[in-house]
C-alpha positions in Angstrom: 11.1 4.1 13.8 8.1 2.4 12.1 5.3 4.9 11.7 2.6 2.2 11.7 3.2 0.2 14.8 1.0 1.1 17.8 -1.3 3.2 15.7 -5.0 2.8 14.7 -5.9 1.0 11.5 -5.1 3.1 8.4 -7.1 3.4 5.2 -5.2 3.6 1.9 -6.9 4.4 -1.3 -5.3 3.1 -4.5 -5.5 5.6 -7.3 -5.2 3.6 -10.5 -7.1 5.7 -13.0 -6.1 8.7 -15.1 -4.8 11.9 -13.5 -8.1 13.9 -13.7 -10.2 11.1 -12.2 -7.6 10.3 -9.5 -7.4 13.9 -8.4 -11.2 14.2 -8.3 -11.5 11.0 -6.2 -8.8 12.1 -3.8 -10.4 15.5 -3.2 -13.7 13.7 -2.5 -12.3 11.0 -0.2 -9.6 13.0 1.6 -11.6 13.3 4.9 -11.8 9.5 5.2 -8.4 8.2 4.1 -4.9 8.2 5.6 -2.7 7.2 2.7 -3.0 8.0 -1.0 -1.4 5.4 -3.2 -0.1 6.5 -6.6 -1.1 3.2 -8.2 1.1 1.4 -10.8 -1.3 2.2 -13.7 -1.2 5.9 -12.7 2.6 5.8 -12.6 2.6 4.3 -16.1 0.4 7.1 -17.3 1.9 10.1 -15.5 5.2 9.1 -14.1 6.4 10.7 -10.9 4.9 14.0 -12.0 1.7 12.6 -10.4 3.5 12.4 -7.1 4.9 15.9 -7.3 1.5 17.3 -8.2 -0.2 15.4 -5.4 2.4 16.5 -2.9 1.8 20.1 -3.9 -2.0 19.7 -3.7 -2.0 17.7 -0.4 1.2 18.8 1.5 0.2 16.9 4.7 -1.1 13.6 3.1 1.0 10.4 3.3 1.8 9.4 -0.2 2.9 5.9 -1.4 4.3 5.2 -4.8 3.4 1.7 -5.9 6.5 1.2 -8.1 6.7 -2.6 -7.4 10.4 -2.3 -7.6 12.1 -5.4 -8.9 15.6 -4.1 -9.8 17.8 -1.1 -9.2 16.2 -0.7 -5.8 18.2 2.3 -4.6 17.9 4.3 -7.8 14.2 3.7 -8.3 13.2 4.3 -4.7 15.1 7.6 -4.7 13.0 8.7 -7.7 9.9 8.3 -5.6 11.3 9.9 -2.5 12.7 12.8 -4.4 9.2 13.4 -5.9 7.8 13.7 -2.4 6.5 10.2 -1.5 6.7 8.9 2.0 6.5 5.2 1.1 7.5 3.0 -1.9 6.8 -0.6 -2.7 9.3 -3.2 -3.5 8.3 -6.7 -4.7 9.0 -9.4 -2.2 10.3 -11.5 -5.0 13.1 -9.0 -5.7 16.7 -10.0 -5.0 18.0 -9.2 -1.6 20.4 -6.5 -2.9 17.5 -4.8 -4.6 15.5 -4.7 -1.4 18.6 -3.4 0.5 19.0 -0.6 -2.0 15.4 0.5 -1.6 15.7 0.4 2.2 18.9 2.4 2.0 17.2 5.1 -0.1 14.3 5.1 2.3 16.5 5.6 5.4 18.3 8.5 3.8 15.0 10.2 2.8 13.2 9.5 6.0 10.8 7.3 4.1 9.7 3.7 4.4 9.5 0.6 2.3 6.5 -1.7 1.8 7.3 -5.2 0.7 4.5 -6.4 -1.7 4.2 -10.2 -1.2 2.2 -10.7 -4.4 2.9 -14.2 -5.8 5.6 -15.0 -3.2 5.4 -18.8 -2.8 7.3 -19.2 0.4 5.3 -16.6 2.3 6.5 -16.9 5.8 10.2 -17.6 5.0 10.4 -14.7 2.6 8.5 -12.4 4.9 11.0 -13.1 7.7 13.9 -12.3 5.4 12.2 -9.1 4.2 11.9 -7.9 7.8 15.5 -8.8 8.4 16.5 -6.7 5.3 14.8 -3.7 6.9 11.4 -3.5 5.2 8.9 -1.5 7.3 5.6 -3.0 6.2 4.7 -6.4 4.7 1.7 -6.3 2.3 -0.4 -9.3 1.5 -1.7 -8.7 -1.9 -4.1 -10.8 -4.0 -3.4 -10.0 -7.7 -6.1 -8.2 -9.6 -6.3 -11.0 -12.2 -7.0 -13.5 -9.4 -9.8 -11.6 -7.7 -12.6 -12.5 -10.2 -12.4 -16.3 -9.2 -12.8 -15.2 -5.6 -9.3 -15.5 -4.3 -8.9 -13.5 -1.1 -5.9 -12.2 0.8 -7.4 -13.0 4.2 -5.9 -16.5 4.8 -2.4 -15.2 4.0 -2.9 -12.2 6.3 -4.0 -14.5 9.1 -0.9 -16.6 8.6 1.4 -13.6 8.6 -0.2 -12.2 11.8 0.2 -15.5 13.6 3.9 -15.7 12.6 4.8 -12.1 13.1 2.7 -10.7 16.0 4.2 -7.2 16.0 5.1 -6.7 12.4 3.4 -3.9 10.5 1.1 -5.5 7.9 -1.0 -4.2 5.0 -3.6 -6.0 3.0 -4.8 -5.5 -0.5 -6.9 -7.2 -3.2 -10.6 -6.8 -3.7 -11.4 -5.4 -0.3 -14.7 -3.8 0.1 -17.0 -2.7 2.9 -18.5 -6.2 3.3 -15.1 -7.7 4.0 -13.7 -5.1 6.3 -14.7 -6.9 9.6 -13.0 -10.3 8.7 -9.9 -8.5 7.5 -9.8 -6.3 10.6 -9.9 -9.4 12.7 -6.4 -10.3 11.5 -5.1 -7.0 12.9 -3.4 -5.4 9.9 -2.1 -1.8 10.2 -3.2 -0.7 6.7 -6.2 -1.7 4.6 -5.8 -0.9 0.9 -9.0 -0.3 -1.1 -9.1 0.5 -4.8 -12.1 -0.3 -7.0 -14.6 -0.3 -4.1 -13.9 3.4 -3.7 -12.5 4.8 -6.9 -15.1 3.2 -9.2 -18.1 3.8 -6.9 -20.8 6.1 -8.2 -20.1 8.3 -5.1 -16.5 7.6 -3.9 -16.8 9.8 -0.8 -19.9 7.9 0.4 -18.1 4.6 -0.3 -15.0 5.7 1.6 -17.2 6.9 4.5 -18.9 3.5 4.8 -15.5 1.7 4.8 -14.1 4.1 7.3 -17.1 3.6 9.6 -16.8 -0.2 9.4 -13.1 0.0 10.2 -13.9 1.9 13.4 -17.1 0.3 14.7 
């Protein structure tokens, strides 16, 4: 059963800093967020020890490991689930057997797979295939290196929602308080925010504003 269908919009915070900063941010923003993402840079720094430590500190919080799996899908997904994560990301560009492996690991662990559509050229065709392969969530993601020129994930999110009216969708890439309303209009299930929260002078206040705009 997909845990995101038929539920209210969820806020996911992407923790990409070092361990100490990430833990401080998460403690501050916990009242406002639904999912904590162990971001790829944090995984590079700390490995799955970060997941185990966060699971111990926040036993009831939904954890996502942003592994961006591209190969060895079953094996790498199992590492995240064994560390206590609830969700893991696989790249939409990964080969079908890799995606199947990640999905298989998720089913055994009671977890779920998020397909990251970053840089996927044939968006709708690949999205349909990823759903057929068993991915639970499709994530529209504007790459970090493309955000400075002003590239937004909104247009792709709208295309996906029109093509897949009931699919669970997530959106990431430069989202901040000022862009929540347009994004919300495309009916995603998960809004992923990184820098607008974690680099803010007051992460709790920033998260509170974003949460309020998600709900007003």
